[in-house]
matplotlib code that plots the C-alpha trace (Angstrom):
import matplotlib.pyplot as plt

x = [-14.0, -10.1, -7.8, -5.3, -2.8, -4.2, -3.7, -0.2, 0.8, -0.8, 0.9, 4.3, 4.0, 3.1, 6.6, 8.4, 9.7, 6.5, 6.5, 2.2, -0.5, -3.9, -7.1, -9.4, -8.7, -10.1, -8.1, -9.1, -7.9, -4.7, -2.0, 1.6, 4.6, 7.9, 7.4, 6.4, 4.5, 0.5, -0.8, -3.2, -6.5, -7.3, -3.9, -4.5, -7.3, -6.0, -3.3, -5.5, -6.3, -2.9, -1.3, -4.6, -3.3, 0.3, -1.4, -3.0, -0.6, 2.1, -0.8, -1.4, 2.8, 2.9, 0.1, 1.6, 4.8, 4.0, 2.1, 5.3, 7.1, 4.2, 4.3, 8.3, 7.9, 5.4, 7.9, 10.3, 8.1, 6.6, 3.1, 0.9, 0.2, 4.5, 3.6]
y = [-0.6, -0.4, 2.6, 4.6, 3.0, -1.0, 0.4, 1.2, -1.2, -4.1, -2.6, -2.5, -6.2, -7.3, -4.1, -3.0, -0.4, 0.8, 4.5, 6.0, 7.9, 7.3, 9.8, 8.9, 5.0, 4.3, 1.9, 2.9, 6.2, 5.2, 6.6, 5.4, 7.4, 6.8, 4.4, 2.1, -1.2, -1.1, -2.8, -5.1, -4.6, -8.0, -8.4, -5.2, -6.1, -9.8, -9.0, -6.2, -8.5, -9.2, -5.2, -4.8, -8.0, -6.4, -2.6, -3.7, -6.0, -2.7, -0.5, -3.0, -3.5, 0.4, -0.6, -3.3, -1.4, 1.6, -0.8, -2.8, 1.0, 2.0, -1.0, -1.8, 2.5, 1.3, -1.2, 1.3, 2.4, 6.1, 6.6, 7.0, 10.7, 11.1, 9.0]
z = [-6.2, -5.1, -3.6, -5.5, -2.9, -4.2, -7.7, -7.4, -5.6, -7.7, -10.8, -9.3, -7.7, -11.7, -12.3, -10.1, -13.0, -14.2, -14.5, -14.5, -13.5, -12.8, -11.9, -9.2, -8.7, -12.4, -13.4, -17.7, -16.4, -16.4, -18.3, -19.3, -19.0, -20.4, -22.6, -20.2, -21.2, -20.9, -18.2, -19.3, -16.6, -15.9, -14.8, -12.8, -10.9, -10.4, -8.1, -6.2, -3.4, -3.3, -2.8, 0.0, 1.8, 1.7, 2.2, 5.0, 6.7, 6.8, 7.9, 11.3, 11.4, 11.7, 14.4, 16.4, 16.3, 17.9, 21.2, 21.6, 21.8, 24.2, 26.2, 26.3, 28.1, 30.9, 31.7, 32.3, 34.7, 32.2, 32.4, 30.0, 29.7, 29.6, 27.0]

ax = plt.figure().add_subplot(projection="3d")
ax.plot(x, y, z, "-o")
ax.set_aspect("equal")
plt.show()
């Protein structure tokens, strides 16, 4: 089952201006707000893999950036304890 973050991302991939709320990670609980056009459950499901891949890539980029920064500080002579 998809995470709430993946569902939010999938909806935003389809319509970046969509206003909605969701209860848990249940696609059937989406409430469209402020006159937003409803997006079908099947359309959202079709974008879930892409959405999760984007979230995973962002998480990995944070890890990579932290590792890169730590390696640069070590190259300047700082110890692990100082970092």
